[in-house]
C-alpha positions in Angstrom: -13.8 -14.7 9.1 -14.0 -14.9 12.7 -11.4 -15.6 15.4 -11.1 -18.8 16.8 -12.6 -19.1 20.3 -13.8 -16.3 22.0 -11.5 -13.6 20.6 -8.4 -15.5 21.3 -5.6 -17.2 19.5 -5.1 -20.8 20.1 -2.2 -23.2 19.9 -3.0 -26.7 19.1 -0.6 -29.5 20.3 1.4 -27.0 22.4 1.8 -26.4 26.0 0.4 -23.1 25.8 -3.2 -21.3 26.8 -4.6 -19.3 24.4 -3.7 -15.7 24.0 -6.0 -12.1 23.5 -6.0 -10.9 20.2 -3.4 -8.0 19.5 -0.5 -10.1 21.1 2.9 -10.0 20.1 5.4 -12.7 21.2 9.1 -13.0 21.1 10.7 -16.3 20.8 14.2 -16.5 21.8 16.3 -19.8 21.4 19.1 -21.0 19.4 19.0 -20.6 15.4 20.2 -24.3 15.0 17.9 -25.5 17.2 13.8 -26.1 17.7 13.0 -22.3 17.6 12.0 -22.0 13.8 9.7 -25.0 14.1 8.0 -23.9 17.2 7.4 -20.3 15.5 6.1 -21.7 12.3 3.5 -24.3 14.8 2.6 -20.8 16.5 1.0 -19.8 13.1 -0.8 -23.1 12.6 -4.8 -22.8 12.5 -7.4 -21.6 10.4 -6.6 -18.0 10.6 -4.5 -16.0 7.7 -0.8 -16.0 7.7 1.8 -13.7 6.8 5.4 -14.6 7.2 8.4 -12.6 6.7 11.5 -15.0 6.2 15.0 -13.5 6.6 17.0 -16.5 7.1 15.7 -19.4 4.6 14.1 -18.9 1.2 10.1 -18.7 1.0 9.9 -21.9 -0.8 11.8 -23.8 2.3 9.9 -22.2 4.7 6.7 -23.1 3.0 7.6 -26.6 2.5 8.5 -26.8 6.3 5.1 -24.8 7.1 3.2 -27.7 4.9 4.9 -30.5 6.8 4.2 -29.4 10.0 0.5 -29.1 8.8 0.0 -25.7 7.6 -1.6 -24.6 4.2 0.1 -23.8 1.1 0.3 -20.4 -0.1 -2.7 -19.0 -1.3 -5.6 -16.4 -0.2 -4.8 -17.3 3.2 -1.0 -17.7 3.4 1.2 -15.0 2.2 5.2 -14.7 2.4 7.8 -11.6 2.2 10.8 -13.3 1.4 14.1 -11.0 1.9 16.4 -14.2 2.2 18.4 -13.2 -1.0 17.3 -16.3 -2.5 17.0 -16.7 -6.4 14.7 -19.2 -6.5 11.4 -19.8 -8.8 8.6 -17.3 -8.8 6.1 -18.4 -6.4 3.3 -16.0 -7.4 1.2 -13.4 -6.1 1.4 -14.9 -3.0 5.0 -14.4 -2.1 6.8 -11.1 -2.4 10.4 -10.7 -2.8 12.7 -8.1 -1.4 16.3 -7.8 -2.4 17.8 -7.6 1.0 17.3 -8.0 4.8 18.6 -4.3 5.0 15.6 -3.0 3.4 13.3 -2.5 6.0 11.3 0.1 3.9 10.5 -2.6 1.1 9.7 -5.2 3.7 7.4 -3.1 5.4 5.6 -2.1 2.4 5.3 -5.5 1.1 4.2 -7.0 4.4 1.7 -4.4 4.5 0.4 -5.1 1.2 0.1 -8.9 1.8 -1.6 -8.1 5.4 -4.0 -5.8 3.6 -4.7 -8.1 0.8 -5.9 -11.2 3.4 -7.7 -8.9 5.5 -9.8 -7.4 2.2 -10.6 -11.1 1.7 -12.5 -11.4 5.1 -9.8 -12.7 7.3 -9.9 -10.9 10.2 -7.7 -13.2 12.2 -4.1 -12.9 10.7 -1.0 -14.4 12.3 2.1 -12.9 11.6 5.5 -14.9 11.9 9.1 -13.4 11.3 11.7 -15.7 11.2 14.2 -14.2 12.3 14.8 -10.8 13.6 18.8 -11.4 13.4 19.4 -10.4 10.0 17.5 -7.6 9.7 20.1 -6.4 13.0 22.8 -7.6 11.3 22.4 -6.2 7.7 21.5 -2.7 9.3 24.4 -0.2 10.1 22.2 1.2 12.9 19.8 -0.6 15.3 17.4 2.0 15.8 15.5 1.5 12.2 15.4 -2.0 13.2 13.6 -1.0 16.5 11.3 1.2 14.7 10.2 -1.2 12.0 9.6 -3.8 15.0 7.6 -1.0 16.3 5.6 -0.4 13.2 4.9 -4.1 13.0 3.8 -4.7 16.3 1.7 -1.8 16.6 -0.3 -2.8 13.2 -0.7 -6.3 14.7 -2.1 -5.0 17.7 -4.3 -2.5 16.2 -5.8 -5.2 14.0 -6.4 -7.5 16.9 -3.8 -9.9 15.0 -1.1 -12.1 16.7 2.8 -11.3 16.1 5.4 -14.1 16.5 8.9 -13.1 16.1 12.2 -14.9 16.5 15.7 -13.9 17.6 18.9 -15.8 18.6 19.8 -14.1 21.9 23.3 -15.7 21.6 23.8 -13.5 18.4 23.3 -10.2 20.2 24.3 -8.0 23.0 21.9 -8.4 26.0 21.1 -4.9 25.6 19.7 -5.1 22.0 17.7 -8.4 23.0 16.4 -6.4 26.0 15.3 -3.3 23.9 13.6 -5.3 21.2 11.6 -7.4 23.9 10.0 -4.1 24.9 7.9 -4.1 21.6 6.4 -7.5 22.7 3.9 -8.6 25.1 5.7 -11.7 26.2 8.8 -14.0 25.7 8.7 -17.5 25.0 12.4 -18.9 25.8 13.5 -22.2 23.9 16.2 -24.6 24.7 17.1 -27.9 23.3 16.1 -31.0 25.3 16.9 -34.5 24.8 13.2 -35.4 23.5 13.0 -32.2 21.4 12.6 -28.8 23.0 11.4 -27.4 26.2 10.0 -23.7 26.6 9.0 -21.1 29.4 7.0 -18.0 29.1 7.6 -14.6 30.6 5.2 -11.8 30.6 1.7 -13.6 30.3 -0.3 -15.2 33.1 -1.5 -18.7 33.2 1.6 -19.7 31.0 4.0 -22.3 31.8 6.8 -20.3 33.8 8.9 -23.4 34.3 10.6 -25.5 31.6 7.9 -27.4 29.9 8.6 -30.0 27.0 6.9 -29.6 23.6 5.1 -32.7 22.3 6.6 -33.8 19.0 4.2 -34.0 16.0 2.7 -37.3 15.3 
């Protein structure tokens, strides 16, 4: 199935211009703010979606995704759940990994789900990771996490996909966030505002560089 528009990924109801295929975006903001909702909204569309969830269960993540207008799990929407949740089996469209520390297992399950939707004809795939923070917290060494992120972002870039990963910058040293950011093409910064959240973008042209309000879903 073809990409939306002229080989770009579009973001309906968000103050963002379309981005080229193969783009990886790092979303930085408070874990308890609007960062998670923004990440899920960036995944909306008619493309295939693969979500790696480390902070919340697959069931909760899919519930929120559907509430925002996304599709239920199926041929087009897949989840890799490494949030250590003991919930009910959600079928073949959800893969479980026992812990966020198992980066090899996460990578294997992610590759399998990505290849599965690609084999069904979806050549436009949006990947979301919420969040990178547990992967870093559970790892004894940050270097494997860096390698994992580089591997995922490289796959997305090669396959003309879209990558959207979130991290709470307050939970890590500046040097860690700065190193992780090198794997991404741009950074979307999120801050809480009275009416919701504001965003600004660093690293891509024609995107809001000043704080811009994100319209709430009606």
